[in-house]
C-alpha positions in Angstrom: -7.9 -14.3 11.8 -7.7 -10.8 11.7 -4.8 -8.3 11.2 -5.7 -4.9 12.4 -3.6 -1.5 11.5 -4.7 1.3 13.5 -3.2 4.9 12.9 0.2 3.6 11.5 2.7 6.3 10.5 6.4 6.1 9.8 8.6 9.1 9.4 12.5 9.1 8.1 13.7 12.6 9.2 11.3 15.1 7.7 9.9 12.5 5.2 6.3 10.8 5.9 6.9 7.7 4.3 3.4 6.4 5.8 0.7 8.6 7.0 -1.8 7.8 9.7 -3.0 4.3 7.7 -5.8 2.5 9.4 -7.1 -0.9 8.0 -8.4 -4.3 9.0 -7.2 -7.5 6.8 -8.9 -11.0 7.0 -8.3 -14.2 5.2 -7.7 -13.2 1.4 -5.6 -11.7 -1.2 -5.0 -7.9 -1.2 -3.3 -6.1 -4.2 -1.4 -3.4 -2.7 -1.1 -0.7 -5.5 1.1 2.5 -5.6 3.6 4.4 -7.6 7.3 4.2 -6.6 7.4 6.2 -3.5 3.9 5.7 -2.2 5.1 4.1 0.9 4.0 0.5 -0.1 7.3 -1.2 1.2 7.4 0.7 4.5 4.2 -0.5 5.4 5.0 -3.9 4.3 8.1 -3.8 6.6 6.2 -2.9 9.5 3.6 -5.3 8.9 6.6 -7.9 9.0 7.7 -6.4 12.4 10.9 -5.5 10.5 10.5 -1.8 10.7 9.1 -0.1 14.0 6.4 2.7 13.3 6.9 6.1 14.5 3.2 6.0 15.9 0.2 3.7 15.6 -0.2 -0.1 16.3 -0.6 -3.5 14.6 -2.7 -6.0 16.3 -3.1 -9.7 15.4 -6.4 -11.0 16.6 -6.6 -8.4 19.1 -3.1 -8.6 20.5 -0.4 -6.0 19.9 2.3 -7.6 17.6 5.0 -5.9 19.7 3.8 -8.2 22.9 3.5 -11.3 20.4 7.2 -10.7 19.8 8.3 -14.1 18.5 5.1 -15.7 18.2 3.9 -13.0 15.8 6.9 -13.7 13.6 6.4 -17.5 13.6 3.1 -16.4 11.7 4.9 -14.5 8.7 6.0 -15.5 5.6 7.7 -12.6 3.7 9.3 -12.2 0.0 11.2 -9.1 -0.1 11.8 -7.4 -3.7 15.6 -8.9 -3.5 15.4 -12.2 -1.0 18.8 -13.2 0.4 20.2 -16.8 -1.0 23.6 -18.5 -1.0 24.3 -19.1 -4.8 26.3 -22.1 -4.0 23.5 -23.7 -1.9 21.3 -26.1 -3.7 17.4 -25.4 -3.6 16.9 -28.4 -0.8 20.2 -27.4 1.0 18.7 -23.6 1.2 15.2 -24.5 2.1 16.6 -26.9 4.9 18.5 -24.1 6.1 15.6 -21.5 6.0 13.6 -24.2 7.9 16.3 -24.3 10.8 16.4 -20.4 11.1 12.6 -20.4 11.5 12.7 -23.3 14.0 10.9 -25.8 12.2 10.8 -29.4 13.8 14.1 -31.0 12.7 12.3 -34.6 12.1 9.6 -33.0 9.9 12.2 -30.7 7.9 13.2 -33.3 5.3 9.4 -34.2 4.3 8.3 -30.4 4.5 11.0 -29.3 2.2 10.2 -32.1 -0.2 6.5 -31.0 -0.1 7.2 -27.5 -1.0 10.0 -28.0 -3.9 6.8 -30.1 -5.3 4.5 -27.3 -4.6 6.6 -24.8 -6.5 7.7 -27.2 -9.2 11.3 -27.5 -8.3 11.8 -31.1 -7.4 13.6 -32.0 -10.3 16.0 -29.4 -9.6 16.4 -29.8 -6.0 20.0 -30.5 -5.9 21.1 -27.9 -8.4 22.8 -24.8 -7.1 20.9 -21.7 -6.8 23.4 -19.9 -9.1 22.4 -22.0 -11.9 18.9 -20.9 -11.7 16.6 -18.9 -13.9 15.0 -15.7 -12.4 11.5 -17.5 -12.7 13.1 -20.4 -10.6 14.7 -18.0 -8.1 11.4 -16.7 -7.5 9.6 -20.0 -6.9 12.3 -20.6 -4.6 11.5 -17.1 -2.8 7.9 -18.4 -2.5 9.1 -21.7 -1.0 11.1 -20.1 1.5 8.3 -17.7 2.3 5.8 -20.3 3.0 7.7 -23.3 4.4 6.6 -22.2 8.2 2.8 -22.5 6.8 2.7 -18.8 7.7 -0.8 -17.2 8.5 0.0 -13.9 6.9 2.2 -13.8 3.6 3.7 -10.5 2.3 5.1 -10.5 -1.1 6.8 -7.3 -2.4 6.9 -7.3 -6.3 7.1 -11.0 -6.6 6.8 -11.1 -10.3 9.1 -8.2 -11.5 11.2 -9.6 -14.3 9.3 -12.5 -15.4 8.2 -13.5 -18.4 4.5 -14.0 -18.9 4.6 -17.6 -18.9 6.4 -17.4 -15.7 4.1 -14.8 -14.4 1.2 -16.8 -15.3 2.5 -19.9 -13.2 3.6 -17.5 -10.1 -0.1 -16.3 -10.1 -1.4 -19.7 -9.9 0.9 -20.5 -7.3 0.1 -17.7 -5.1 -3.6 -18.3 -5.7 -3.2 -22.0 -4.4 -1.0 -20.9 -1.3 -3.3 -18.0 -0.2 -6.1 -20.4 1.1 -6.8 -19.5 4.5 -4.1 -16.8 4.5 -3.9 -13.1 4.6 -1.7 -12.2 1.4 -0.6 -8.8 0.9 0.7 -8.6 -2.8 2.5 -5.2 -3.9 3.3 -5.3 -7.8 3.3 -2.4 -10.4 2.1 -5.3 -12.5 -1.8 -4.5 -12.3 -2.7 -7.6 -14.5 -1.2 -9.8 -11.6 -3.7 -8.0 -9.3 -6.6 -8.0 -11.6 -6.3 -11.9 -11.9 -5.8 -13.2 -8.2 -6.7 -10.0 -5.6 -10.0 -10.1 -4.0 -9.5 -6.5 -2.8 -7.7 -3.6 -3.6 -5.6 -1.4 -1.4 -4.3 1.7 -2.9 -1.6 4.1 -1.6 -0.5 7.4 -2.9 1.9 9.9 -1.0 2.0 7.5 2.2 -1.8 7.3 2.5 -4.5 4.7 1.8 -6.8 6.2 -0.9 -8.7 3.1 -1.7 -9.8 0.0 0.2 -12.4 -2.1 -1.4 -13.2 -5.1 -3.6 -11.2 -5.3 -7.2 -14.5 -5.3 -8.7 -15.7 -2.0 -6.7 -12.5 -0.6 -7.5 -12.9 -1.0 -11.1 -16.7 0.0 -11.1 -15.4 3.3 -9.7 -14.1 4.1 -13.1 -17.4 3.9 -14.8 -18.1 6.6 -17.2 -14.3 7.7 -17.0 -12.9 5.5 -19.9 -13.1 7.0 -23.5 -12.6 5.8 -26.8 -12.4 7.8 -29.9 -10.7 8.3 -33.4 -8.8 11.0 -34.4 -6.4 12.3 -37.1 -2.8 11.6 -36.6 -2.2 15.7 -36.8 -4.5 15.8 -33.7 -2.6 13.4 -31.7 0.0 15.5 -29.8 -2.5 18.0 -28.8 -4.7 15.6 -27.2 -2.0 13.6 -25.3 -0.9 16.8 -23.6 -4.3 17.5 -22.5 -5.5 14.1 -21.5 -4.6 10.7 -19.8 -4.1 8.4 -23.1 -3.7 5.0 -22.1 -3.6 3.4 -25.3 -3.5 4.2 -28.9 -3.6 2.2 -32.2 -2.7 3.4 -35.6 -5.5 2.7 -38.1 -5.2 2.7 -42.0 -4.5 6.0 -43.1 -3.9 9.0 -40.8 -6.3 7.8 -38.3 -5.7 7.1 -34.4 -7.8 5.2 -32.1 -7.2 6.3 -28.5 -8.5 5.1 -25.3 -8.6 8.0 -22.8 -9.1 8.2 -19.2 -11.1 11.3 -18.1 -13.8 12.3 -15.7 -15.8 14.0 -18.7 -16.0 13.3 -22.6 -12.4 14.5 -23.8 -13.5 15.4 -27.2 -16.7 15.3 -29.2 -17.5 11.8 -30.6 -15.9 9.9 -27.9 -17.9 7.3 -26.4 -17.7 5.4 -23.0 -16.0 2.0 -22.7 -15.9 -0.8 -20.1 -13.0 0.2 -17.5 -10.1 -2.1 -16.5 -7.8 -2.2 -13.3 -5.1 -0.7 -15.7 -7.4 2.2 -16.3 -7.6 2.9 -12.3 -4.0 2.9 -11.7 -3.3 4.9 -14.5 -6.1 7.5 -13.6 -4.5 8.0 -10.0 -0.8 7.5 -11.1 0.2 8.7 -14.7 1.3 12.0 -13.5 3.6 10.5 -10.7 7.3 10.6 -11.2 9.4 7.5 -10.4 11.1 7.6 -7.1 12.8 5.0 -4.9 10.3 3.6 -2.6 10.5 3.4 1.0 
C-alpha cells in the first residue's frame, strides 16, 4: 500500500496555500506539523479528494486517485476539525447513518457499529443523544465514523484539540491501536501527541514541506541547539528579546533557569541539553504569526 503525492500545489487567487509538495507515504503514523496558515488542512483535503489541486497529482498504489474515483474514497477515513453530527441522533443511530452513507453492507452494519462503539469505549452510551456528550466523547465518536469502513488511509485534523490530558492520552492510545496496517496522517498543534505515536514527521511551512523524516531523526536534528542556563531576573527581558526561550523557571532568590533554542551558545555558561520535539517545533515556528489555516 502506497500513497504518492507528486508536485502538488494549490492556489486560492494570488495566495499559494500548498507549493509543489512531493512525498510518498506507506503504512505508519505521520505527524503533520506546522503553524496556522502552513497549508496542512489544504493538503489533507486534497489527499481526501475534497479539494482539487491546482497542479500535481496523487496516486494510490500507482493509480491516479481521480481515475479511481469512488473506489479511492472508499479507502478513506477522515476526521476534520469540526466534524458534522446530528445532535438529536444517538451514537448508534449516527454510526448506522454514516455506515449507510459509506455504502456498507446493511446486514453487517449492526455488528460493525457495535464493534466500533466498543473500540472507542462508547458502548455504554450508545443509546444517548450526541448533544449530551462531552467533548472527548464527541471526538471518540468522530474517530468511530472515520474508521467504520475500515479505511486504508486515515486522515485526522487536530483530533485532540480541546481535550483534557486524560482524554488526550485515551485518544492517542486509540489512534495507535487503529493505525495498524493503515496510512495515518495526524495534523496537530499539540506536539506531545505526535511525539508519542508518530513514526515520521512531516513539517510544513508557508505551503512547502521542510521536513520529512523519522521522529527520532527529527529530534536528532536539534542536537547542539538546545541550551540550559541560569541568569539574574534583571537579565531576563534582554535575553528573551534576543533568543528563543522555550521554558523558564524562577529559582530561589533572583535567579531564573532558562531553556533556550539557538544555533550557537547564547550566553557564557550555557550548556547543551538533550532536545525534544517541542524544541524542534519552536525552533521553526516560534516567530510565526497565528493565521487562519487553509
